[in-house]
BAVORO-193861 format. One line per field, with one value per residue: residue in three letters; x, y, z of N, C-alpha, C in turn; residue number from 1. Coordinates in steps of 0.2 Angstrom, whole numbers. Example, Ala and Ser with C-alpha at 12.3 -4.5 7.8 and 13.67 -1.06 7.14 Angstrom:
<atoms>
resn: ALA  SER
n_east: 66  64
n_north: -28  -11
n_up: 39  35
ca_east: 62  68
ca_north: -22  -5
ca_up: 39  36
c_east: 66  64
c_north: -16  0
c_up: 39  39
resi: 1  2
</atoms>
This chain:
<atoms>
resn: MET  THR  ASP  VAL  THR  ASP  VAL  ALA  SER  LEU  VAL  ASN  ALA  VAL  MET  ALA  THR  SER  GLN  ALA  ALA  ARG  ALA  GLU  ALA  ALA  HIS  ARG  GLN  GLY  LEU  LEU  ALA  LYS  PRO  PRO  GLY  SER  LEU  GLY  ARG  LEU  GLU  ALA  LEU  SER  PRO  GLN  LEU  ALA  ALA  VAL  ALA  GLY  CYS  CYS  PRO  PRO  ARG  VAL  SER  ALA  ARG  PRO  ALA  LEU  LEU  LEU  ALA  ALA  ALA  ASP  HIS  GLY  VAL  HIS  ALA  GLN  GLN  VAL  SER  ALA  TRP  PRO  GLN  ALA  LEU  SER  THR  ALA  ILE  ALA  SER  GLY  CYS  VAL  ARG  GLY  ASP  SER  VAL  ALA  ALA  VAL  LEU  ALA  ALA  ARG  SER  ALA  VAL  ARG  LEU  VAL  VAL  LEU  ASP  VAL  GLY  LEU  MET  THR  PRO  PRO  PRO  THR  GLY  PRO  GLY  LEU  CYS  SER  ARG  ARG  VAL  ARG  ALA  GLY  THR  ARG  ASN  LEU  LEU  VAL  GLU  ASP  ALA  MET  THR  GLN  GLY  GLU  ALA  ALA  GLN  ALA  LEU  LEU  ALA  GLY  ALA  ASP  ALA  ALA  GLY  ASP  LEU  LEU  ASP  ASP  GLY  ALA  ASP  LEU  LEU  LEU  LEU  GLY  GLU  VAL  GLY  ILE  ALA  ASN  THR  THR  ALA  ALA  ALA  CYS  LEU  THR  GLY  HIS  LEU  THR  GLY  THR  SER  PRO  GLY  GLU  VAL  THR  GLY  PRO  GLY  ALA  GLY  ALA  ASP  VAL  ALA  ALA  LEU  HIS  ARG  LYS  THR  ALA  VAL  VAL  ALA  ALA  ALA  LEU  ALA  ARG  VAL  GLY  PRO  GLN  PRO  ASP  PRO  LEU  ARG  VAL  LEU  ALA  ALA  LEU  GLY  GLY  LEU  GLU  HIS  ALA  ALA  LEU  VAL  GLY  ALA  MET  LEU  ARG  ALA  ALA  ALA  ALA  GLY  VAL  PRO  VAL  LEU  LEU  ASP  GLY  VAL  SER  THR  THR  ALA  ALA  ALA  LEU  VAL  ALA  VAL  ARG  MET  CYS  PRO  ALA  LEU  PRO  GLY  TYR  LEU  ILE  ALA  SER  HIS  ARG  SER  SER  GLU  PRO  ALA  ALA  GLY  VAL  ALA  LEU  ALA  HIS  LEU  ASP  LEU  ALA  PRO  LEU  LEU  ASP  LEU  ASP  LEU  ARG  LEU  GLY  GLU  GLY  SER  GLY  ALA  LEU  LEU  ALA  LEU  PRO  LEU  VAL  GLN  ALA  ALA  ALA  ALA  VAL  LEU  ARG  ASP  THR  GLY  LEU  ILE  GLY  GLU  LEU
n_east: 117  99  94  79  71  61  42  37  47  51  39  37  46  43  39  27  22  29  21  25  33  22  14  24  25  12  9  19  14  5  9  14  17  5  -14  -24  -27  -26  -18  -27  -27  -13  -11  -12  -4  11  12  11  23  33  29  32  46  49  54  54  56  50  61  62  58  72  78  68  60  53  45  39  31  27  19  6  -8  -17  -31  -34  -39  -52  -58  -60  -53  -50  -38  -25  -14  0  3  7  21  26  21  29  42  43  42  56  64  63  52  39  23  24  39  42  35  43  55  54  53  65  65  70  68  63  58  51  51  40  33  30  22  30  47  55  66  83  90  95  86  78  74  74  66  59  45  35  28  18  2  -10  -27  -38  -51  -55  -44  -33  -23  -11  2  4  17  22  17  22  35  37  30  41  50  48  51  63  68  62  73  83  82  81  93  99  98  85  72  58  47  39  25  20  11  13  1  -7  -26  -23  -33  -45  -40  -38  -49  -54  -46  -49  -63  -64  -58  -64  -79  -87  -98  -97  -101  -99  -87  -80  -74  -71  -58  -44  -54  -64  -79  -98  -101  -91  -88  -97  -95  -82  -87  -95  -84  -76  -87  -88  -76  -72  -84  -78  -68  -71  -73  -58  -46  -33  -21  -12  -15  -25  -22  -13  -24  -33  -24  -11  4  13  4  9  23  21  14  24  36  32  29  44  50  44  49  59  58  52  43  28  21  6  -2  -13  -29  -23  -11  -20  -27  -18  -10  -23  -21  -8  -9  -18  -10  -1  -3  2  7  0  2  11  8  3  -10  -10  -19  -38  -42  -53  -58  -68  -65  -55  -59  -66  -56  -49  -56  -59  -47  -44  -40  -35  -35  -22  -25  -40  -41  -48  -40  -34  -22  -11  4  9  7  -1  5  19  13  8  17  26  17  16  32  31  23  32  42  37  33  46  52  44  40  39  24  28  40  38
n_north: 58  63  54  51  46  44  48  56  67  72  79  86  94  105  121  136  144  162  175  188  188  186  197  209  203  205  217  222  218  227  236  236  239  239  235  233  216  212  200  189  173  171  183  179  169  173  179  169  162  170  169  155  155  164  177  192  199  182  167  163  147  139  126  115  99  81  70  54  44  25  12  -5  -13  -21  -20  -22  -33  -34  -31  -16  -8  -6  -9  -20  -27  -26  -15  -6  -7  -5  8  14  11  18  30  30  27  37  39  40  49  60  60  65  79  84  85  93  106  105  97  88  72  58  42  34  16  10  1  -10  -23  -29  -24  -10  -10  -7  13  27  36  32  25  15  11  0  -8  -17  -28  -21  -18  -25  -32  -19  -21  -29  -32  -22  -11  -10  -13  -3  1  -3  7  19  16  18  29  39  32  40  53  53  52  62  71  67  73  86  89  89  101  105  116  117  105  95  82  66  52  33  20  7  6  14  24  20  17  31  37  31  36  50  49  45  55  67  65  62  55  38  39  51  52  43  39  34  34  26  27  17  7  9  -3  -6  4  6  -8  -1  9  4  -6  5  10  -2  -3  10  7  -4  0  11  25  33  42  42  47  41  27  29  29  18  8  10  16  18  10  21  34  34  38  50  57  57  65  76  84  82  91  103  106  107  119  122  124  113  106  100  85  75  67  56  64  72  66  61  73  75  67  71  84  83  77  88  103  114  112  116  129  126  120  119  119  111  107  104  90  78  66  65  65  71  85  88  84  96  105  103  107  118  122  134  126  129  125  120  106  94  84  67  59  57  53  65  74  85  94  95  105  115  122  134  143  146  148  159  168  172  178  189  196  198  205  214  230  246  257  269  270  272
n_up: 242  248  264  271  286  295  296  304  309  294  291  301  298  287  284  288  274  268  273  274  262  253  254  250  238  233  233  225  213  210  207  194  177  169  167  183  190  176  172  176  184  186  193  206  206  206  221  227  224  230  240  242  241  250  247  237  221  218  213  197  190  184  183  183  186  184  194  192  199  199  200  204  205  217  215  202  198  200  189  186  177  159  153  153  165  166  157  165  167  153  151  160  156  143  146  154  144  135  126  128  132  142  142  129  133  142  138  128  136  142  155  168  171  180  184  197  204  213  217  205  197  186  185  176  162  166  168  163  169  177  194  205  220  226  235  236  226  217  226  237  236  237  239  248  258  268  256  259  271  286  287  277  268  274  272  258  257  261  251  240  247  246  234  229  236  231  220  221  228  217  212  208  206  206  209  199  199  194  189  186  183  178  186  196  197  203  216  219  219  230  241  240  241  254  262  257  262  252  240  232  218  216  215  206  192  173  172  161  150  154  150  153  160  166  173  181  190  194  203  213  217  226  234  242  249  254  262  270  276  285  295  297  308  306  294  288  289  282  269  269  268  257  246  233  233  223  227  240  239  233  243  252  242  241  253  255  247  250  262  258  255  241  227  223  209  203  196  189  193  203  209  216  225  231  237  246  256  261  264  276  284  286  290  286  272  261  255  246  237  219  206  190  183  178  179  170  177  189  205  205  204  214  224  221  225  237  242  239  230  214  197  184  170  159  152  149  150  155  156  165  171  173  163  164  171  165  155  160  166  160  161  174  177  170  178  189  180  177  187  190  181  176  171  183  185  190  187  172
ca_east: 108  96  90  73  69  55  38  36  52  48  31  40  52  39  37  22  25  30  14  26  34  16  11  26  23  7  10  24  10  -2  13  17  14  -3  -20  -22  -30  -25  -17  -31  -26  -7  -8  -12  1  16  12  12  29  35  29  35  53  51  57  53  51  52  65  59  62  76  79  61  61  46  44  34  32  24  17  1  -13  -20  -38  -35  -40  -58  -58  -61  -48  -49  -31  -21  -8  7  6  12  28  25  24  36  49  42  47  64  67  61  48  30  22  28  46  43  33  47  61  52  52  70  64  74  60  65  53  53  48  42  31  26  24  35  51  56  73  86  92  98  80  74  77  70  67  53  42  32  26  8  -3  -17  -34  -41  -59  -54  -39  -30  -17  -3  3  6  25  24  13  29  42  35  30  48  54  47  53  73  68  64  77  89  81  82  102  105  97  79  69  52  46  31  23  15  12  11  0  -15  -30  -23  -39  -48  -37  -36  -57  -56  -42  -54  -69  -65  -55  -67  -83  -90  -101  -93  -104  -96  -79  -79  -74  -71  -49  -42  -57  -70  -85  -101  -101  -83  -88  -102  -91  -79  -90  -98  -78  -76  -91  -86  -70  -75  -88  -74  -63  -75  -71  -51  -45  -26  -21  -7  -20  -33  -18  -12  -29  -37  -21  -8  13  14  0  11  29  18  15  33  40  27  32  50  49  42  53  66  56  54  34  26  17  3  -4  -21  -31  -20  -8  -23  -29  -12  -11  -27  -19  -2  -14  -19  -4  3  -6  6  7  -6  4  17  4  1  -13  -8  -26  -43  -42  -58  -58  -74  -63  -50  -61  -68  -50  -45  -60  -58  -40  -45  -35  -38  -30  -22  -29  -45  -42  -51  -36  -34  -18  -5  9  15  8  -6  11  20  9  6  24  28  13  22  38  29  21  38  46  33  34  52  53  39  43  34  21  31  48  36
ca_north: 57  63  50  52  40  46  50  63  71  75  83  94  100  109  125  139  148  167  179  195  191  186  202  213  201  206  226  224  217  230  244  233  244  237  236  227  211  208  195  185  170  171  186  175  164  173  180  161  160  172  167  149  157  169  183  195  194  175  165  160  139  138  118  109  91  80  64  51  39  20  6  -7  -12  -29  -20  -22  -41  -33  -28  -8  -6  -10  -10  -25  -23  -26  -7  0  -7  -3  16  19  8  23  36  30  26  43  42  43  57  64  61  70  84  86  84  100  110  107  96  82  66  52  37  31  13  8  -7  -11  -30  -31  -18  -9  -11  0  17  34  41  27  26  11  9  -4  -9  -23  -31  -21  -18  -28  -29  -15  -22  -37  -31  -16  -12  -11  -12  3  0  -1  15  24  14  20  38  40  31  47  60  53  52  69  73  66  80  93  91  91  108  105  121  116  99  92  76  63  45  28  12  5  5  17  30  17  19  39  38  30  42  56  49  45  61  74  63  61  48  34  39  56  53  38  41  31  33  27  23  10  8  10  -9  -6  11  4  -12  1  12  -3  -6  9  10  -8  -3  13  3  -8  4  15  31  32  48  43  48  37  24  29  29  10  5  12  20  15  15  27  38  36  42  57  61  60  69  84  85  83  97  109  105  113  126  122  124  109  107  94  84  74  64  52  68  77  62  60  80  76  64  75  90  80  76  93  108  119  109  117  135  126  116  124  115  111  109  98  83  75  64  69  63  78  91  86  87  102  110  101  108  126  125  133  124  134  125  117  104  88  79  62  54  56  55  72  80  91  97  98  108  121  124  139  146  146  151  165  171  173  181  194  199  199  208  220  239  247  261  275  269  275
ca_up: 244  254  265  276  290  299  293  310  307  288  291  304  294  283  289  285  269  272  272  271  257  249  255  246  230  230  234  218  209  210  204  188  170  166  172  189  187  168  170  178  190  186  196  211  207  208  226  230  222  233  250  245  242  256  245  233  217  218  207  191  188  178  183  187  186  186  196  191  205  196  206  202  210  217  215  195  198  201  181  184  171  154  150  155  172  161  152  168  165  148  151  164  151  139  151  156  137  132  119  131  131  146  142  125  136  148  133  125  142  148  162  172  171  184  185  204  203  221  216  199  196  184  184  169  160  171  164  168  170  181  202  207  227  227  240  236  219  219  230  239  233  241  239  252  263  267  252  262  280  289  289  268  267  277  267  251  257  264  247  238  251  247  228  229  240  227  213  225  230  212  209  207  210  204  207  194  201  191  192  183  188  178  190  201  197  208  223  222  221  236  245  238  246  260  264  258  266  246  239  230  212  216  215  202  183  168  171  155  146  157  148  157  164  169  177  186  195  199  208  218  221  229  239  246  251  259  270  273  281  289  299  300  308  305  287  286  290  275  265  270  266  252  243  233  233  220  231  246  236  229  249  254  238  241  260  255  243  253  270  255  253  233  227  220  204  205  189  190  200  208  212  220  231  237  241  252  261  265  271  283  288  287  287  281  265  255  250  243  230  213  205  185  180  181  175  168  183  194  210  203  205  221  229  221  229  245  243  237  223  208  192  178  164  160  144  149  152  159  155  169  168  175  158  165  176  159  150  165  168  157  166  182  174  167  182  191  177  176  194  192  175  172  174  187  185  194  181  166
c_east: 105  92  87  70  64  51  36  38  51  43  33  44  49  37  31  27  26  25  19  30  27  16  17  24  17  5  13  19  5  3  17  15  9  -8  -20  -28  -29  -21  -20  -26  -17  -5  -8  -7  7  17  14  18  33  35  32  45  54  54  54  55  54  56  61  65  66  80  73  65  54  47  40  36  27  25  11  -1  -17  -30  -41  -37  -50  -61  -62  -54  -50  -41  -26  -13  -1  7  7  19  30  26  29  42  48  46  55  68  66  56  41  28  24  35  45  40  39  54  60  53  58  67  67  67  66  57  55  48  46  36  26  26  28  42  55  63  77  88  91  92  73  77  71  72  60  51  40  29  19  6  -8  -22  -38  -47  -60  -51  -36  -22  -12  -3  5  12  26  23  20  34  42  34  40  54  54  51  61  72  69  69  85  89  84  90  104  102  90  75  63  50  41  32  19  15  11  8  -9  -19  -30  -30  -44  -47  -40  -45  -59  -53  -48  -59  -70  -63  -57  -75  -89  -90  -96  -95  -101  -89  -75  -78  -72  -63  -49  -46  -63  -77  -90  -102  -94  -83  -92  -99  -87  -81  -93  -90  -78  -81  -89  -81  -70  -79  -82  -71  -66  -72  -63  -48  -37  -25  -18  -12  -24  -28  -14  -18  -35  -30  -16  0  15  11  6  17  29  19  22  36  35  31  40  52  48  47  59  64  55  46  34  20  14  1  -13  -23  -28  -14  -12  -24  -24  -12  -16  -25  -12  -3  -15  -15  -1  0  -4  7  4  -4  8  15  2  -4  -11  -15  -30  -41  -51  -64  -64  -70  -57  -52  -64  -65  -50  -52  -59  -49  -40  -39  -38  -34  -31  -25  -35  -45  -44  -45  -36  -28  -13  -2  14  11  4  1  16  20  8  12  27  24  14  26  37  27  26  41  42  34  41  55  51  43  40  30  27  39  44  41
c_north: 60  58  53  46  40  50  59  67  76  78  88  98  106  115  130  143  157  173  186  196  188  194  209  209  204  215  227  223  223  239  241  238  239  236  232  221  207  204  187  180  169  177  184  171  166  176  172  159  164  169  159  150  162  174  186  199  185  172  163  154  139  129  116  103  87  71  61  44  31  14  2  -10  -20  -27  -22  -29  -40  -29  -20  -5  -9  -12  -16  -23  -22  -19  -2  1  -3  4  18  16  15  29  35  30  35  45  41  49  60  65  67  77  86  88  95  106  109  102  88  76  60  47  33  24  10  3  -7  -19  -33  -27  -16  -9  -4  6  22  38  38  26  20  11  4  -9  -17  -24  -29  -21  -22  -28  -27  -16  -25  -37  -25  -16  -13  -12  -2  5  -1  4  19  23  20  28  39  37  38  52  58  54  57  73  74  74  86  95  91  96  109  112  122  109  98  85  72  56  40  22  11  3  11  22  26  18  27  41  36  34  49  57  50  51  66  71  63  56  46  38  48  58  46  40  38  29  33  23  17  13  9  4  -8  0  8  -2  -7  5  8  -4  -2  10  3  -6  3  10  -1  -5  8  22  30  41  49  43  44  28  21  27  22  7  5  15  15  15  20  33  39  39  48  60  64  64  76  87  85  91  103  109  108  120  128  120  117  108  100  91  83  73  61  58  72  73  61  68  79  72  67  82  89  79  82  97  114  119  114  125  133  122  121  117  115  113  104  95  80  69  66  67  71  85  94  87  94  108  109  107  117  128  127  132  129  132  119  111  97  83  72  56  53  56  61  76  86  96  100  106  115  125  130  145  149  150  159  171  173  178  188  198  202  206  215  226  241  256  267  275  273  283
c_up: 250  257  272  280  294  297  296  307  299  287  297  302  290  286  284  279  272  267  272  264  252  248  251  239  227  230  226  213  207  208  197  182  167  170  178  188  179  166  174  184  190  191  205  213  209  217  230  230  228  241  251  245  245  253  238  229  217  213  202  189  184  180  187  184  188  189  195  195  201  203  202  207  211  216  204  194  197  194  182  179  164  151  156  160  169  157  157  166  159  146  154  160  147  142  152  148  133  126  123  130  135  145  136  125  140  142  131  128  145  155  163  172  174  185  192  201  211  222  210  198  194  182  177  169  164  165  167  172  177  189  204  216  230  234  242  230  216  226  232  237  238  240  246  257  262  258  253  268  280  286  278  267  270  273  261  251  256  257  240  240  247  238  226  231  236  221  216  226  224  210  206  209  210  204  205  198  197  194  185  185  185  184  196  201  202  216  223  222  227  242  245  243  252  265  264  261  257  244  232  220  211  212  210  195  180  171  164  150  148  152  153  160  169  175  184  192  198  205  214  220  227  234  244  249  256  264  273  277  286  290  301  302  305  296  285  286  284  272  264  267  261  245  238  231  230  223  236  244  235  236  250  248  236  249  260  253  247  260  266  253  245  233  222  214  201  197  190  196  205  211  218  226  236  241  244  256  265  268  276  286  290  286  284  275  259  252  248  237  224  209  195  181  181  177  175  173  188  201  210  206  212  226  228  225  235  246  244  234  216  200  187  170  163  153  143  147  156  158  160  168  170  168  157  169  171  157  155  167  165  160  172  181  173  173  187  187  176  181  195  185  172  175  180  186  187  188  173  164
resi: 1  2  3  4  5  6  7  8  9  10  11  12  13  14  15  16  17  18  19  20  21  22  23  24  25  26  27  28  29  30  31  32  33  34  35  36  37  38  39  40  41  42  43  44  45  46  47  48  49  50  51  52  53  54  55  56  57  58  59  60  61  62  63  64  65  66  67  68  69  70  71  72  73  74  75  76  77  78  79  80  81  82  83  84  85  86  87  88  89  90  91  92  93  94  95  96  97  98  99  100  101  102  103  104  105  106  107  108  109  110  111  112  113  114  115  116  117  118  119  120  121  122  123  124  125  126  127  128  129  130  131  132  133  134  135  136  137  138  139  140  141  142  143  144  145  146  147  148  149  150  151  152  153  154  155  156  157  158  159  160  161  162  163  164  165  166  167  168  169  170  171  172  173  174  175  176  177  178  179  180  181  182  183  184  185  186  187  188  189  190  191  192  193  194  195  196  197  198  199  200  201  202  203  204  205  206  207  208  209  210  211  212  213  214  215  216  217  218  219  220  221  222  223  224  225  226  227  228  229  230  231  232  233  234  235  236  237  238  239  240  241  242  243  244  245  246  247  248  249  250  251  252  253  254  255  256  257  258  259  260  261  262  263  264  265  266  267  268  269  270  271  272  273  274  275  276  277  278  279  280  281  282  283  284  285  286  287  288  289  290  291  292  293  294  295  296  297  298  299  300  301  302  303  304  305  306  307  308  309  310  311  312  313  314  315  316  317  318  319  320  321  322  323  324  325  326  327  328  329  330  331  332  333  334  335  336  337  338  339  340  341  342  343  344  345  346  347  348
</atoms>
């Protein structure tokens, strides 16, 4: 098991991706037996994969793994979600059991799925796909106080790094990220609003089906939370004040994968919010991140624009659970395979 004990060491372990490999891949792309630009955005993805791998052509992922970080939120008490908090554990249990949407999609693509319980109110039943590294049973109510102490945020971050490290040590060559947690879109909106300077109305969406009244409450909660915290230059402090335990774990997982030279396939609004935190901590990280899709949650679009990431899919998804990452996985594999296996013009 990989054990990371220090956030600063984890950040410092991430190296910039190889610009030489990126340039070589772009050159090879121009020599493939096809019209230049005919594969659209895939032609930008394959040089990125080469840059992450440090070689051209890059490897085609044969052992992708999905890490689902799961936790509950104290802000649920503000009626920001139409769903009961117990649903978080029910969804996580379905992922472990194998009959959730994420589990079904993962099985179809031969993706190993691990649920990381970093802070559910009620732990799910144990199973081979469950990793329990609980920091606390849900966050505090971010409307009235910091969701976590900085120590708890760091502990959750390192739990995510360790869980990702276990998958990488077991051979994972592409890390997909997702989350489970009722009310976590409120925390994601707070993180996105704070880290991008975007207004609450522009980052707050309905999440898992909030009606008009709930959306108004949710927007007001985001506005009040941002006002409570005020300007904060320290990303760990922002994460602790406004984020969720699963967001912290996702930050750690991204950093651990990048430190190992493994690309990270993001999912929806919670993973993009976590990416904003991670990139603020580690400026070398963006080269490792791939946006699977554009979530229908407005904060996701704001985050992607801020991160300068172009999503591969736009299907109006808003499920979470890594579903968008799983659906985009074949495109990532195809981009690497085309660059590696397509004949060159001079060989025709």
